[in-house]
N, CA, C and O of each residue as an XYZ file, in Angstrom:
812
protein
N       1.671     85.625    -25.083
C       1.737     84.277    -24.498
C       2.816     84.262    -23.412
O       3.951     84.672    -23.652
N       2.460     83.795    -22.238
C       3.417     83.748    -21.137
C       4.401     82.600    -21.333
O       4.021     81.502    -21.741
N       5.653     82.865    -21.041
C       6.662     81.810    -21.155
C       6.617     80.931    -19.909
O       6.202     81.373    -18.838
N       7.048     79.686    -20.065
C       7.092     78.757    -18.942
C       8.178     79.207    -17.971
O       9.222     79.698    -18.400
N       7.948     79.047    -16.668
C       8.985     79.417    -15.699
C      10.218     78.536    -15.866
O      10.116     77.336    -16.123
N      11.372     79.153    -15.714
C      12.616     78.395    -15.863
C      12.821     77.490    -14.657
O      12.636     77.942    -13.527
N      13.199     76.220    -14.855
C      13.457     75.333    -13.724
C      14.682     75.798    -12.946
O      15.583     76.423    -13.507
N      14.710     75.496    -11.674
C      15.865     75.842    -10.859
C      17.083     75.072    -11.324
O      17.002     73.879    -11.616
N      18.212     75.758    -11.392
C      19.453     75.095    -11.809
C      19.933     74.125    -10.738
O      20.572     73.118    -11.045
N      19.622     74.435     -9.469
C      20.068     73.589     -8.365
C      18.887     73.339     -7.440
O      18.220     74.281     -7.011
N      18.630     72.079     -7.135
C      17.529     71.753     -6.236
C      17.946     72.018     -4.793
O      19.130     72.146     -4.482
N      16.954     72.097     -3.929
C      17.226     72.286     -2.505
C      18.084     71.141     -1.965
O      19.021     71.370     -1.200
N      17.762     69.908     -2.366
C      18.530     68.756     -1.894
C      19.995     68.853     -2.323
O      20.898     68.513     -1.558
N      20.220     69.322     -3.557
C      21.603     69.476     -4.034
C      22.336     70.527     -3.216
O      23.486     70.319     -2.831
N      21.697     71.632     -2.952
C      22.326     72.692     -2.179
C      22.682     72.212     -0.775
O      23.771     72.488     -0.271
N      21.758     71.495     -0.153
C      22.004     70.991      1.201
C      23.134     69.967      1.197
O      24.026     70.023      2.044
N      23.099     69.043      0.258
C      24.106     67.975      0.223
C      25.509     68.529      0.013
O      26.455     68.101      0.674
N      25.645     69.478     -0.903
C      26.973     70.018     -1.191
C      27.438     70.985     -0.107
O      28.617     71.005      0.246
N      26.520     71.779      0.417
C      26.882     72.691      1.511
C      27.242     71.907      2.768
O      28.124     72.315      3.524
N      26.564     70.784      2.994
C      26.831     69.977      4.175
C      28.296     69.570      4.245
O      28.920     69.659      5.303
N      28.838     69.130      3.134
C      30.230     68.686      3.138
C      31.191     69.854      3.353
O      32.260     69.672      3.936
N      30.830     71.028      2.898
C      31.640     72.213      3.146
C      31.648     72.552      4.639
O      32.710     72.750      5.229
N      30.463     72.618      5.241
C      30.368     72.899      6.674
C      31.031     71.797      7.499
O      31.696     72.065      8.499
N      30.840     70.573      7.068
C      31.343     69.406      7.793
C      32.865     69.462      7.923
O      33.410     69.218      9.000
N      33.532     69.776      6.849
C      34.995     69.772      6.863
C      35.580     71.056      7.436
O      36.605     71.019      8.117
N      34.938     72.192      7.168
C      35.561     73.471      7.535
C      34.857     74.207      8.673
O      35.402     75.176      9.204
N      33.666     73.771      9.056
C      32.962     74.419     10.148
C      32.083     75.562      9.684
O      32.187     76.032      8.551
N      31.221     75.994     10.575
C      30.282     77.066     10.234
C      30.978     78.418     10.108
O      30.803     79.118      9.111
N      31.760     78.781     11.108
C      32.365     80.101     11.133
C      33.364     80.301     10.001
O      33.465     81.398      9.453
N      34.101     79.255      9.645
C      35.141     79.383      8.619
C      34.601     79.278      7.201
O      35.336     79.495      6.238
N      33.331     78.950      7.070
C      32.718     78.837      5.739
C      32.023     80.145      5.384
O      31.081     80.564      6.057
N      32.497     80.781      4.321
C      31.908     82.042      3.865
C      30.869     81.770      2.782
O      30.767     80.649      2.282
N      30.110     82.780      2.425
C      29.166     82.644      1.324
C      29.898     82.348      0.023
O      29.393     81.601     -0.815
N      31.074     82.922     -0.152
C      31.868     82.614     -1.347
C      32.223     81.125     -1.384
O      32.195     80.499     -2.443
N      32.555     80.570     -0.223
C      32.854     79.136     -0.140
C      31.635     78.307     -0.530
O      31.752     77.303     -1.232
N      30.472     78.737     -0.068
C      29.240     77.999     -0.362
C      28.872     78.102     -1.836
O      28.383     77.140     -2.427
N      29.103     79.252     -2.419
C      28.861     79.414     -3.858
C      29.769     78.468     -4.634
O      29.333     77.817     -5.583
N      31.036     78.397     -4.225
C      31.992     77.517     -4.895
C      31.638     76.044     -4.691
O      31.715     75.245     -5.624
N      31.253     75.694     -3.469
C      30.963     74.290     -3.146
C      29.695     73.792     -3.832
O      29.643     72.659     -4.311
N      28.682     74.642     -3.876
C      27.386     74.218     -4.420
C      27.267     74.440     -5.923
O      26.478     73.777     -6.598
N      28.060     75.380     -6.443
C      27.927     75.730     -7.855
C      26.734     76.628     -8.114
O      26.402     76.904     -9.267
N      26.088     77.085     -7.056
C      24.913     77.962     -7.177
C      25.320     79.408     -6.922
O      26.362     79.677     -6.326
N      24.500     80.315     -7.373
C      24.770     81.732     -7.157
C      24.359     82.132     -5.743
O      23.597     81.427     -5.081
N      24.872     83.268     -5.294
C      24.441     83.805     -4.007
C      22.926     84.008     -4.003
O      22.247     83.711     -3.020
N      22.418     84.514     -5.114
C      20.978     84.761     -5.212
C      20.191     83.469     -5.023
O      19.171     83.454     -4.333
N      20.665     82.384     -5.638
C      19.959     81.101     -5.527
C      19.951     80.599     -4.086
O      18.942     80.090     -3.597
N      21.088     80.749     -3.417
C      21.185     80.296     -2.025
C      20.298     81.144     -1.114
O      19.562     80.615     -0.281
N      20.377     82.454     -1.280
C      19.550     83.349     -0.452
C      18.065     83.153     -0.753
O      17.227     83.232      0.145
N      17.748     82.896     -2.019
C      16.351     82.715     -2.406
C      15.765     81.462     -1.762
O      14.597     81.446     -1.374
N      16.581     80.411     -1.649
C      16.101     79.140     -1.109
C      16.102     79.116      0.413
O      15.192     78.551      1.020
N      17.116     79.724      1.044
C      17.284     79.585      2.490
C      17.218     80.897      3.272
O      17.029     80.878      4.488
N      17.367     82.010      2.606
C      17.310     83.282      3.301
C      18.659     83.767      3.782
O      19.005     84.936      3.609
N      19.431     82.858      4.393
C      20.758     83.232      4.881
C      21.597     81.979      5.146
O      21.120     80.850      5.035
N      22.825     82.210      5.489
C      23.764     81.113      5.763
C      23.316     80.278      6.959
O      23.470     79.057      6.960
N      22.760     80.936      7.977
C      22.319     80.221      9.173
C      21.282     79.156      8.841
O      21.374     78.018      9.303
N      20.290     79.538      8.032
C      19.214     78.599      7.706
C      19.715     77.458      6.825
O      19.227     76.333      6.929
N      20.673     77.740      5.972
C      21.266     76.668      5.166
C      21.997     75.688      6.070
O      21.899     74.475      5.885
N      22.722     76.208      7.038
C      23.444     75.344      7.962
C      22.481     74.469      8.768
O      22.729     73.277      8.945
N      21.394     75.049      9.250
C      20.413     74.267      9.997
C      19.776     73.197      9.119
O      19.477     72.101      9.594
N      19.567     73.508      7.848
C      19.035     72.504      6.918
C      20.015     71.358      6.758
O      19.608     70.205      6.619
N      21.309     71.668      6.778
C      22.331     70.623      6.700
C      22.315     69.743      7.949
O      22.451     68.523      7.858
N      22.150     70.367      9.115
C      22.046     69.601     10.352
C      20.813     68.709     10.346
O      20.841     67.606     10.892
N      19.735     69.177      9.733
C      18.516     68.376      9.650
C      18.687     67.186      8.704
O      18.112     66.121      8.931
N      19.472     67.368      7.655
C      19.662     66.308      6.662
C      20.707     65.279      7.106
O      20.656     64.119      6.696
N      21.636     65.703      7.931
C      22.763     64.849      8.326
C      22.343     63.519      8.971
O      22.917     62.485      8.628
N      21.375     63.502      9.882
C      20.997     62.214     10.492
C      20.569     61.166      9.472
O      21.007     60.019      9.547
N      19.722     61.544      8.520
C      19.246     60.576      7.538
C      20.292     60.214      6.507
O      20.383     59.060      6.086
N      21.084     61.196      6.096
C      22.060     60.962      5.035
C      23.313     60.250      5.522
O      23.894     59.446      4.793
N      23.733     60.541      6.757
C      25.027     60.046      7.236
C      24.914     59.119      8.446
O      25.550     58.066      8.481
N      24.108     59.505      9.435
C      24.059     58.745     10.680
C      23.331     57.417     10.503
O      23.847     56.370     10.894
N      22.152     57.453      9.922
C      21.337     56.235      9.807
C      22.053     55.094      9.082
O      22.025     53.968      9.578
N      22.696     55.329      7.932
C      23.370     54.211      7.261
C      24.406     53.515      8.140
O      24.607     52.307      8.014
N      25.059     54.255      9.022
C      26.092     53.659      9.875
C      25.551     53.148     11.201
O      26.067     52.175     11.750
N      24.508     53.802     11.721
C      24.058     53.537     13.084
C      22.804     52.680     13.178
O      22.445     52.233     14.267
N      22.138     52.446     12.068
C      20.861     51.729     12.093
C      20.986     50.334     12.699
O      20.076     49.879     13.393
N      22.095     49.656     12.447
C      22.257     48.306     12.982
C      22.392     48.303     14.497
O      22.046     47.315     15.143
N      22.891     49.394     15.074
C      22.976     49.504     16.529
C      21.581     49.700     17.119
O      21.315     49.294     18.251
N      20.697     50.321     16.350
C      19.343     50.618     16.810
C      18.357     49.477     16.583
O      17.255     49.493     17.131
N      18.740     48.499     15.791
C      17.802     47.429     15.442
C      17.559     46.504     16.628
O      18.372     46.423     17.549
N      16.436     45.816     16.588
C      16.121     44.842     17.629
C      17.144     43.717     17.588
O      17.456     43.187     16.522
N      17.660     43.359     18.754
C      18.631     42.273     18.823
C      20.062     42.705     18.596
O      20.953     41.859     18.514
N      20.306     44.008     18.490
C      21.678     44.488     18.306
C      22.517     44.137     19.534
O      21.981     43.909     20.618
N      23.837     44.096     19.352
C      24.718     43.702     20.444
C      25.994     44.532     20.411
O      26.121     45.469     19.623
N      26.925     44.178     21.268
C      28.209     44.874     21.319
C      28.943     44.756     19.985
O      29.676     45.663     19.592
N      28.745     43.651     19.301
C      29.358     43.477     17.988
C      28.888     44.547     17.009
O      29.682     45.061     16.220
N      27.610     44.882     17.056
C      27.082     45.912     16.161
C      27.669     47.285     16.488
O      27.883     48.098     15.589
N      27.928     47.543     17.755
C      28.589     48.794     18.132
C      29.998     48.824     17.555
O      30.450     49.844     17.036
N      30.682     47.692     17.654
C      32.031     47.596     17.100
C      32.030     47.829     15.587
O      32.902     48.517     15.057
N      31.050     47.253     14.903
C      30.941     47.426     13.454
C      30.659     48.886     13.112
O      31.180     49.404     12.124
N      29.839     49.547     13.919
C      29.550     50.967     13.708
C      30.833     51.795     13.736
O      31.071     52.609     12.844
N      31.653     51.588     14.757
C      32.912     52.325     14.835
C      33.804     52.021     13.634
O      34.385     52.927     13.038
N      33.905     50.750     13.288
C      34.761     50.369     12.172
C      34.255     50.958     10.860
O      35.053     51.391     10.028
N      32.943     50.977     10.667
C      32.365     51.551      9.444
C      32.742     53.011      9.294
O      33.143     53.445      8.214
N      32.616     53.766     10.367
C      32.912     55.192     10.319
C      34.409     55.464     10.168
O      34.808     56.401      9.476
N      35.224     54.651     10.810
C      36.682     54.815     10.682
C      37.126     54.494      9.257
O      37.960     55.198      8.688
N      36.571     53.435      8.687
C      36.903     53.069      7.307
C      36.472     54.153      6.338
O      37.182     54.450      5.377
N      35.296     54.754      6.589
C      34.825     55.839      5.734
C      35.784     57.029      5.795
O      36.130     57.604      4.763
N      36.208     57.395      7.000
C      37.161     58.497      7.147
C      38.471     58.176      6.433
O      39.094     59.048      5.828
N      38.872     56.922      6.514
C      40.097     56.488      5.856
C      39.991     56.639      4.341
O      40.942     57.067      3.688
N      38.844     56.292      3.790
C      38.627     56.404      2.350
C      38.575     57.871      1.916
O      39.059     58.222      0.839
N      37.980     58.733      2.766
C      37.887     60.152      2.444
C      39.237     60.838      2.547
O      39.473     61.874      1.927
N      40.123     60.242      3.344
C      41.439     60.823      3.555
C      41.579     61.389      4.949
O      40.813     62.260      5.362
N      42.564     60.885      5.669
C      42.805     61.358      7.036
C      43.749     62.555      7.009
O      44.619     62.617      6.140
N      43.611     63.499      7.920
C      42.594     63.558      8.965
C      41.182     63.665      8.381
O      40.959     64.345      7.380
N      40.244     62.985      9.023
C      38.880     62.968      8.534
C      38.112     64.207      8.949
O      38.633     65.039      9.692
N      36.869     64.342      8.476
C      36.050     65.501      8.829
C      35.414     65.400     10.204
O      34.804     66.355     10.683
N      35.556     64.228     10.847
C      34.899     64.030     12.136
C      33.410     63.818     11.961
O      32.970     63.260     10.956
N      32.644     64.256     12.923
C      31.181     64.168     12.891
C      30.637     65.590     12.852
O      31.037     66.423     13.666
N      29.740     65.880     11.932
C      29.191     67.233     11.821
C      28.546     67.670     13.127
O      28.666     68.831     13.518
N      27.865     66.757     13.803
C      27.212     67.106     15.062
C      28.239     67.365     16.160
O      28.083     68.303     16.942
N      29.280     66.548     16.227
C      30.332     66.761     17.226
C      31.063     68.060     16.950
O      31.384     68.807     17.874
N      31.325     68.330     15.680
C      31.990     69.580     15.323
C      31.145     70.782     15.744
O      31.656     71.766     16.278
N      29.843     70.676     15.492
C      28.929     71.758     15.835
C      28.833     71.928     17.349
O      28.745     73.047     17.854
N      28.849     70.814     18.059
C      28.752     70.839     19.517
C      29.892     71.638     20.129
O      29.687     72.372     21.096
N      31.084     71.503     19.576
C      32.235     72.192     20.142
C      32.423     73.595     19.565
O      33.080     74.434     20.181
N      31.848     73.854     18.384
C      32.054     75.155     17.750
C      31.009     76.191     18.138
O      31.360     77.296     18.554
N      29.732     75.850     18.009
C      28.717     76.892     18.162
C      27.474     76.503     18.957
O      26.682     77.376     19.311
N      27.286     75.232     19.241
C      26.020     74.805     19.842
C      25.641     75.541     21.129
O      24.471     75.889     21.285
N      26.569     75.798     22.061
C      26.152     76.456     23.310
C      25.554     77.842     23.096
O      24.692     78.272     23.862
N      26.007     78.541     22.062
C      25.534     79.912     21.837
C      24.313     79.993     20.932
O      23.620     81.010     20.913
N      24.047     78.937     20.189
C      23.005     78.971     19.167
C      21.969     77.905     19.512
O      22.208     76.713     19.319
N      20.819     78.341     20.022
C      19.823     77.395     20.538
C      19.344     76.408     19.477
O      19.199     75.220     19.763
N      19.098     76.883     18.263
C      18.590     75.991     17.215
C      19.597     74.896     16.884
O      19.217     73.749     16.650
N      20.877     75.247     16.863
C      21.917     74.248     16.604
C      22.062     73.315     17.801
O      22.212     72.105     17.636
N      22.019     73.874     18.993
C      22.145     73.072     20.210
C      21.023     72.037     20.303
O      21.255     70.900     20.714
N      19.814     72.431     19.922
C      18.684     71.505     19.950
C      18.930     70.311     19.046
O      18.633     69.176     19.418
N      19.467     70.559     17.870
C      19.740     69.478     16.919
C      20.864     68.578     17.400
O      20.801     67.361     17.230
N      21.890     69.166     17.997
C      22.985     68.373     18.552
C      22.488     67.503     19.705
O      22.845     66.329     19.797
N      21.671     68.072     20.575
C      21.129     67.322     21.715
C      20.269     66.160     21.239
O      20.310     65.070     21.811
N      19.483     66.399     20.180
C      18.659     65.334     19.609
C      19.535     64.198     19.080
O      19.226     63.020     19.263
N      20.613     64.568     18.432
C      21.542     63.564     17.900
C      22.172     62.757     19.031
O      22.236     61.529     18.956
N      22.637     63.435     20.074
C      23.258     62.723     21.187
C      22.267     61.806     21.896
O      22.630     60.720     22.348
N      21.024     62.244     21.988
C      19.990     61.392     22.595
C      19.762     60.144     21.751
O      19.515     59.059     22.278
N      19.849     60.310     20.448
C      19.708     59.148     19.564
C      20.853     58.163     19.781
O      20.631     56.953     19.828
N      22.070     58.673     19.912
C      23.204     57.794     20.187
C      23.026     57.087     21.530
O      23.264     55.885     21.640
N      22.607     57.840     22.548
C      22.353     57.238     23.868
C      21.389     56.064     23.746
O      21.647     54.979     24.268
N      20.280     56.292     23.053
C      19.239     55.270     22.935
C      19.726     54.073     22.133
O      19.429     52.930     22.481
N      20.464     54.324     21.071
C      20.978     53.232     20.248
C      21.972     52.376     21.002
O      21.891     51.148     20.978
N      22.909     53.023     21.670
C      23.895     52.265     22.442
C      23.217     51.486     23.568
O      23.581     50.341     23.839
N      22.232     52.106     24.224
C      21.514     51.412     25.297
C      20.782     50.200     24.741
O      20.748     49.149     25.380
N      20.206     50.335     23.574
C      19.520     49.212     22.938
C      20.455     48.023     22.766
O      20.114     46.894     23.119
N      21.642     48.288     22.217
C      22.592     47.203     21.979
C      23.140     46.627     23.281
O      23.294     45.413     23.412
N      23.433     47.496     24.239
C      23.957     47.016     25.517
C      22.912     46.209     26.286
O      23.256     45.261     26.992
N      21.649     46.578     26.154
C      20.584     45.839     26.834
C      20.496     44.411     26.305
O      20.371     43.461     27.078
N      20.562     44.266     24.990
C      20.552     42.928     24.396
C      21.773     42.138     24.830
O      21.674     40.967     25.196
N      22.928     42.792     24.785
C      24.175     42.132     25.197
C      24.081     41.674     26.644
O      24.519     40.577     26.991
N      23.509     42.522     27.479
C      23.380     42.233     28.903
C      22.515     40.998     29.154
O      22.786     40.215     30.065
N      21.482     40.834     28.345
C      20.593     39.682     28.496
C      21.303     38.365     28.184
O      20.918     37.303     28.673
N      22.343     38.458     27.361
C      23.066     37.257     26.958
C      24.251     36.927     27.863
O      24.950     35.937     27.648
N      24.467     37.758     28.870
C      25.572     37.537     29.801
C      25.074     36.844     31.067
O      23.914     36.983     31.455
N      25.969     36.100     31.696
C      25.599     35.403     32.920
C      25.428     36.380     34.077
O      24.527     36.223     34.902
N      26.286     37.378     34.135
C      26.175     38.404     35.169
C      25.519     39.628     34.560
O      26.115     40.301     33.719
N      24.307     39.920     34.974
C      23.546     41.011     34.366
C      23.677     42.284     35.176
O      23.553     42.278     36.400
N      23.927     43.360     34.482
C      24.069     44.674     35.112
C      22.700     45.337     35.235
O      21.818     45.085     34.414
N      22.513     46.181     36.252
C      21.233     46.891     36.394
C      21.050     47.906     35.269
O      22.022     48.362     34.668
N      19.803     48.250     34.994
C      19.483     49.158     33.891
C      20.173     50.516     34.053
O      20.622     51.110     33.073
N      20.253     51.000     35.291
C      20.889     52.297     35.520
C      22.352     52.281     35.090
O      22.862     53.261     34.545
N      23.011     51.173     35.337
C      24.413     51.043     34.925
C      24.529     51.017     33.408
O      25.438     51.621     32.838
N      23.604     50.316     32.757
C      23.613     50.264     31.300
C      23.399     51.656     30.694
O      24.024     52.009     29.694
N      22.516     52.433     31.309
C      22.275     53.792     30.819
C      23.529     54.650     30.965
O      23.852     55.446     30.083
N      24.226     54.483     32.078
C      25.471     55.222     32.276
C      26.511     54.816     31.232
O      27.229     55.661     30.699
N      26.583     53.536     30.950
C      27.539     53.038     29.969
C      27.195     53.534     28.558
O      28.084     53.874     27.776
N      25.905     53.571     28.248
C      25.472     54.074     26.937
C      25.835     55.544     26.790
O      26.323     55.972     25.744
N      25.592     56.317     27.849
C      25.948     57.728     27.813
C      27.442     57.934     27.663
O      27.885     58.839     26.955
N      28.217     57.093     28.331
C      29.671     57.187     28.221
C      30.129     56.830     26.800
O      31.084     57.412     26.286
N      29.454     55.886     26.184
C      29.775     55.528     24.803
C      29.512     56.693     23.847
O      30.271     56.921     22.905
N      28.432     57.421     24.103
C      28.132     58.595     23.273
C      29.242     59.631     23.395
O      29.706     60.174     22.393
N      29.663     59.902     24.623
C      30.742     60.868     24.836
C      32.033     60.373     24.184
O      32.757     61.144     23.554
N      32.311     59.087     24.340
C      33.513     58.527     23.722
C      33.454     58.646     22.207
O      34.432     59.040     21.572
N      32.301     58.305     21.623
C      32.163     58.358     20.164
C      32.395     59.767     19.646
O      33.129     59.958     18.677
N      31.779     60.749     20.279
C      31.952     62.127     19.830
C      33.401     62.584     19.999
O      33.932     63.314     19.162
N      34.025     62.152     21.077
C      35.433     62.481     21.277
C      36.322     61.791     20.250
O      37.293     62.373     19.767
N      35.983     60.544     19.920
C      36.780     59.797     18.940
C      36.715     60.451     17.572
O      37.731     60.568     16.886
N      35.506     60.883     17.168
C      35.383     61.520     15.847
C      36.098     62.865     15.832
O      36.626     63.271     14.797
N      36.120     63.555     16.958
C      36.883     64.800     17.025
C      38.380     64.510     16.946
O      39.126     65.229     16.280
N      38.808     63.460     17.627
C      40.219     63.066     17.568
C      40.632     62.690     16.144
O      41.762     62.948     15.729
N      39.712     62.081     15.404
C      40.033     61.634     14.043
C      40.373     62.808     13.125
O      40.941     62.612     12.051
N      40.031     64.013     13.543
C      40.344     65.205     12.754
C      41.779     65.677     12.987
O      42.239     66.626     12.350
N      42.477     65.013     13.898
C      43.820     65.470     14.269
C      44.913     64.492     13.885
O      46.088     64.760     14.136
N      44.562     63.365     13.282
C      45.559     62.352     12.972
C      45.395     61.825     11.549
O      44.291     61.798     11.006
N      46.497     61.414     10.966
C      46.465     60.785      9.648
C      46.479     59.263      9.758
O      46.449     58.562      8.747
N      46.525     58.761     10.979
C      46.653     57.320     11.222
C      45.300     56.730     11.620
O      44.884     56.838     12.774
N      44.623     56.111     10.665
C      43.319     55.506     10.960
C      43.448     54.372     11.965
O      42.536     54.134     12.756
N      44.573     53.674     11.938
C      44.758     52.571     12.876
C      44.866     53.068     14.313
O      44.517     52.350     15.250
N      45.349     54.297     14.487
C      45.392     54.887     15.826
C      43.974     55.101     16.340
O      43.672     54.803     17.496
N      43.111     55.618     15.477
C      41.706     55.798     15.841
C      41.067     54.442     16.125
O      40.334     54.275     17.100
N      41.357     53.491     15.264
C      40.783     52.145     15.384
C      41.202     51.473     16.695
O      40.383     50.835     17.357
N      42.460     51.616     17.062
C      42.946     50.964     18.281
C      42.303     51.557     19.529
O      42.081     50.852     20.514
N      42.007     52.844     19.487
C      41.347     53.481     20.634
C      39.911     52.984     20.785
O      39.439     52.762     21.900
N      39.217     52.811     19.652
C      37.859     52.272     19.700
C      37.878     50.836     20.223
O      37.045     50.454     21.046
N      38.826     50.056     19.742
C      38.945     48.659     20.179
C      39.212     48.579     21.678
O      38.626     47.758     22.383
N      40.104     49.444     22.153
C      40.441     49.429     23.578
C      39.250     49.813     24.443
O      39.026     49.216     25.496
N      38.489     50.802     24.005
C      37.340     51.237     24.805
C      36.254     50.168     24.834
O      35.644     49.921     25.874
N      36.019     49.544     23.696
C      34.998     48.493     23.658
C      35.434     47.278     24.478
O      34.596     46.558     25.021
N      36.744     47.052     24.565
C      37.240     45.967     25.414
C      36.926     46.257     26.881
O      36.629     45.338     27.645
N      36.989     47.519     27.273
C      36.622     47.888     28.639
C      35.133     47.654     28.889
O      34.737     47.188     29.957
N      34.327     47.977     27.901
C      32.886     47.738     28.020
C      32.625     46.232     28.150
O      31.851     45.791     29.000
N      33.278     45.471     27.302
C      33.123     44.006     27.329
C      33.522     43.441     28.687
O      32.833     42.582     29.239
N      34.633     43.926     29.217
C      35.113     43.428     30.510
C      34.132     43.807     31.627
O      33.909     43.027     32.553
N      33.562     44.983     31.537
C      32.606     45.416     32.555
C      31.357     44.567     32.553
O      30.721     44.386     33.591
N      30.999     44.040     31.382
C      29.779     43.240     31.269
C      30.021     41.747     31.480
O      29.077     40.958     31.535
N      31.268     41.375     31.596
C      31.608     39.949     31.748
C      31.538     39.542     33.218
O      31.724     40.376     34.104
N      31.270     38.257     33.478
C      31.187     37.767     34.861
C      32.526     37.923     35.596
O      32.634     37.561     36.767
């Protein structure tokens, strides 16, 4: 009589979720297989069996990050009728989360990847570019609504430039958050930048 196959001790989702936080805080290059074994609680064999290698596990983490981390914070910026206030709430949500996790924070996995390995690794670069395009579109969505409610309306090309600048600022801010223990310092920089956006859109 054949015995029933043994269930996996760790699901793919568990491996991705736990490995993601390891990569997020320490980066791809500084994370060894031993680190991943420790972080996930799975054996090397289990990790290799599921993903083949460290590279594929990392890419799976990049694929999971938008839904697990970005959407909960950024969805309100992408919704119909979003405004500058929703952008402000997005920044505050992420800063508060970093504060709860302990500063210096882990930053943004996509921003970290962009500065660490994306230019050399096409598959990672593609995922980072997709993420940045999503930020561009979300910020443009909110700025477009805000623009409609202002007496002096800016042309669409200007709004697109402003949205792109917000994406660059956001990625820079999350990278900066990895260098300071003062969440209020991060918060004040976000407030100051959004004040510039507000002033640019005001009559």
